[in-house]
Steps between C-alpha positions, in 0.01 A plus 500: 500500500467865398271398214254362754472843667303598192210327328734258323338295225175693544635849444269552201194344661236767546189306601436216744474147369382347827155409375315500170398844388687691772615836366627668814864617520749237619669674792542235771759226533531228773845427634403159634313356201686300239431738211631857472201610292310812597124511565235752584378556855189282479680209334781525754249474786315217327821301454595537868195379687694179575834680545410800713853544642680567174688827453372733225684767300327793325662648187467876533723796427737278302583264790335241724333608825416268791126451553300255705216276395299668773539833324376330182179405691574131554305357791572161655194300602540233771268213580392446139656366180691754291278771342190367676307782665420511868165656588613612845872593477689650793742747345853565624664776297852508645590134557878433500637178351865396526618296203839387370499783244423777747238663720157550344204715600183342357124551503346196663144381534427240767196284449210600724251234391317291758720199424821702505799378695690716747729769363813306593366184336423688180857631490656162578304331221666724240836428670530837673612482863327770711698706748213496751188293555274799571428735208824428314646788299827333405595159363800322353475251219589138566755532222679781685498313830636183336760708319618667820486170688742325263714811451548539874620140523750539219626858543399564866336825389316685775138615478610864502734445207222326310259785575757749372532292184125516445491878547779550247332266252184707534652848478873560491490874429448632851210727399215266590415427864415133551271399784699326770396138535824368651342398832214333314754307292678388817174372642396321181838331462496374859148363453598348165797322657279353771217403267723328244681314778173364636393406149826319424468286811140397442342704777218602266420130452459436873137503612614643835647805325814698575421511873597132517847568361763345727838641597761434230250339263566759227874429473647333192642174632824343387404195292842341550487513880323221689129583527310228693186397319611672180828358365632235741463122465235332710758320715736794550440513876623143541810544287810330649789713633696432180247694289308728738749782430345523151183642658678767703391863493788745448445843657719810497458796736636850442431870554512797264552847640436676170128422535456758773184707548477850639271571791209632292132409527393207719322167487179674607518747211640254247420144610563334164276257313691172504462435873788251511356291216829484307858551620499768768451390858402747771701566814430853613641495855841346562502612863827500690613145445872487588735421213751226576861595423709307250737232628641450150671780307373851572193479275353848458161346421494366856698746710382824334132413459409722796715792383397522134395854416121511467445873531212605276436142390203281572691203357878480466472221241331172424573139588413201287486123499563360152514166330876449507533287186263684266488853642123523559353731760317290756136555609491731806879505482561876462474760772616844610795546734403773745853543632775289351521127439368387835431138587138580583436608139681212335348246741151620422556482123644150527218364715237676286618354172545154656123485550488432126750213519439353843477140373851500349724277713843616375595869510826659385507859623766744381565832673816708507492499882352151540765405753356763737135515397442124533643471852184585699246496218263248658510675837412830330209335315302508825483882481283489188134405455439126509334524159838541332700248704682239292331177598702188577830677440677248723409218262624686192849490351604864504841611375625855541752634251685819409499623136823429318595863436446595866667191647865621488409785737425243774742332736659170397263272690197668336657462158508125556168457682278718279650440155283406202807332352545249780150405612311211347217553253570865418589454134645815350278732704682816608238664723543841334160505325368812681804702392416429135134584560582840647644609165150478352316687776758765596403740215151520657646619831508867397135518393372306805708686756254786553158335459268371768552160663201328336573627150864403538417147609252457213754631248782277622265200516413562137866520395586186696213318332621601154854395592377158611282452191791576269696233686218252437491567126879473482522170689548301181807700403653547845477136613626362169792744507590396853480132415716540190763671714470241780564191284865579407572638848374180658706281269816707551480517880412132533796418278733727702390345827543147368854583392581658835333220693678224304838666554442524875353149529819365348717687754286485817195271462421478872478876545276541195262239638491688833434830324214353298339357812535831688351714223211259444421504871505880500277513192238293679541671838642853512557472876795268426851641472531722193748330262576832328626662819864477612547324834771531764719793593754415234248455225401861442601588149511865594814427702684417178490855362781753508289744697431236766871418535584869534234528770650201683850645488375836626317332786814307588701824512230657717527209742879545516455868577266415788777283647762772455673338202552752222758409236399776261774735379257761367220665693242452221626206291534160666651181357170377353406842362836527327460166322130541412550854367798379297284229343234761422762712323610191307138450380483865393824459306356202314178686418694799369727278291196323356326827409817634335523183296139538385565858389473526123766614258346847480362587846327829563647767724230433758586128514870573539430765765293263716762226486780746574312634803448145626871433456593815692267412789636147509862624505428719802342206681803284428740766628305542825470126549870442422609746768306303762623171355861592579417501872388137489722373220837687494638244254278649233726808477793282390284302260369817338851640472627186333209514256546871426765481222270282292222751517728795428615354171164598354466847358149529640388508860386173657123464469287487815361159410855362447643601840606196705334505843725240666232333705622222736430234237729679254773538762477129578549419135815712477660387829627158606450589869165677480407504868821686587429751226127542564288496816328161546180677610481680167553173313226327701258788446559501126454122496155533658399784273627323186300189587187714534589675175520162327157402634349831388652461155364145466152612602516784251630267228217253553239775502615643169523154343139431596396836356700430183322167446160661563565787258617268224189286541273806508667646191460179300136461604359852491730744319430564132628772268834671455441783744384277785780249434760775507378622837481148640853426377629816670347389830650152466840653423474702820424186701794318336721791602376464859584127488856587398527758778384251764743236368790747510409596856504136609837445333648802682378360829634153410843638406519690830408188696767305315761759602387509863455126560874408548550778755187397697554124455162443329547197278149374414335825400486398131236239590281787601606727213594312183676689227252656260561390143317639200299182441380510862306820422177351367135475591350235721354310203810536281775241473859537393578539134447163333291348779166349398182517706562147622840571658454866586663603830419790729764772532655526845385863532142374558609278786759715680326709765548535871802544724829327448481128443820459701327648804320259733159614381596532132331188365190571709460846351570378148231238547265767639560730205442223249181401682356850474598527133352155431174593674472825303572325172233241582256777596556676167429182305193417713374856472488488119342154503229633733457810283417289197253295703341814646460661158332190363262491795428872459417448133258225597345725764453786253305284257295345783419844644389639163276197448348548846451872443330443164263252664431749779403768248275254318316443827453877550312532171170382651565586862247782519132453421191716474660770283393658175606315182746774402673483839507120495657505155760751611593297808520180297697664219762643734540172691537300180752750366710473816488121493604495134789738575637262768472206264675694226785582740527136603509385138765759412718400796473130422587564135811690602608247761432195283794604281726423798544126533429327830323781682191308610 
């Protein structure tokens, strides 16, 4: 590199060899030409008539100096072929041109002949974009504008950062003052964005011109979504109910509060150029429409919409309506949020974008507050202009859903009613498409935060268009990847459901037939009783948890206190609190013992310190709890004393996790007359809590077994390489450890119930809680060791849910639990079957849309008449190029998909 700071291979060259007979000194070198040879001044100028924006170096005083072609007397003539003289030139001595290699000051001669074009036309025909239309003094090359355009999409660079880059490329020494053309660059880039957008969408081919551009007509459409007249079969409107779900439009609504805009400029000063032609929809006045409060969980998006801080902001964020399955921004589906995520904003965006899909008969709409937003949607529609009303909405099949990630934050009934996993025809859609799209646009938030409203809308429209186009070009890869993943998932879930269904049909055929009828009726008519929802006051699965039992016992004690019955012997610790806190201490002992066992042979001082501190804290808790225990269970003092000699034989102190707590179940095991030794109330309370503990442990065990099966399948399918396999194995080992912990917890509860049952005269409890053997701990689709697929049986842990089977309602609740599990298993299998069918239909739609679009561009080639031959050729050439590009994409997609058998 240092060698190139000199004359290099031409260090001994004295004279110019640019033309025959030239004997002038070779002093000038071009940084942008291919060769590093030096030439004289006249040869340098002669060689750069067609490259007037190259950078020249002058060898003087033993190093290279920066010079300009203007200083070497190069003049650029417009309106004529290169080096052809103009007899009436209009000189411009200080014209500024912005190019990818820097900022250039050039001597320019406009053509002043009688047949000369306007100044702006002369500049545009040499691919220079003028900053103004009247007496332009500045221009940017098309190459620079294309370069910035693509760079801004990929790196999210701002115009100011790009301008700074150009200034440093031009002079990076700080001694030369460069004329400020930043505002001119801003203006040229905004005009370039708008012009290229209109060009890409064929507005230059329309005889009516850009004034006839319709709202949303310059948005890149999703080729995989249903587009009437473009990619749907001719008879799609008459499709039977069994297949009409294939032509559903999936929408997802969300808001992003990072896309805020400060209160600078105004629509009058900066109106923008797109005029709603692409993605942004205008709603300038939200008025004082009251915001309905949430009746579900306390959703901040609903309840705090009025209180969101908007000080100094013209827009607190942006809302969007996306294609939920393919993550495309919808036409007229983006808008500013003046003050929080108010219904009036989101309603307007939804109704605006639906004007571009009004003929679709099946709509699946996902929104994180859909349970609230959908309640009075059609009543609120009357507030908006009739031009955006959704026509015939009563005759459409509209399903409202909540995205999967947001669904757990809702109340239980919403989790069942608005779940993608349970509703028919959803496939593997998750509704979280906007969240993934925000990751692409969020880096632009900083540079658009302080610009005017029109410029901001145009900029975001441009970025959304690029995002959508990249999705189009990647459709071949994305859809094939999804289908490859869906095939094994479909086969596995269908197989799992068949196993589960066959096992239950053998045990209870009548109930399975009833369940199938109920879920099929609900699939066809959602107003029927939801088969996924628990029914009856005893059927709530939440009542089977330890926390719920503790709440019930506390409420029972509160009722006794209201009637003046207080059997407590301690002012803060009641009977139920004593037992429940003792069981909590028992769990802490088990966790500490497990962590000590996992400690390596050479633990660090920090590891030993943390475990010792936990042991000390636990010992203090046990001492405090034991002192209260003596009030309720005096017999424990004698039992501890009788056990003391054994513990004192050890030279070391008894560990905190080894201290016997002497809960009522332990006392019952040691005593032949337990009720005389221990309060019956304490025994009954522990019985209730141990039953709940057993249910919790079973739920936890099943959850980890499902996760274990999923991780194994994912590892075998997707994980490759030693590093990735090591990490995956570590995660699976952690899940296996959690399975062991849940099994041990169930066995502790089972042992306690076994000790308590004689004292409380419970004889049939083992029907409800079988003993957990090692071969019972297996997945739903796994049989016992040695069982083949033909005689595989389902482990009892997948069928044992509900309250005690010896209670009057026990069999009813067991049947209810199995019904819900059966319905969910069926829904999982159906969901993957529908996903495969949806993906195949989407692939067909993509190819059909590209064919339609290519034909449309072919028709644009000769749409305009009465133009000059050069303009006609340009219009035809661009249209043919666009048509060929769509056909090339279609051919590439079909080639990729044809390698997958049975797609079409």
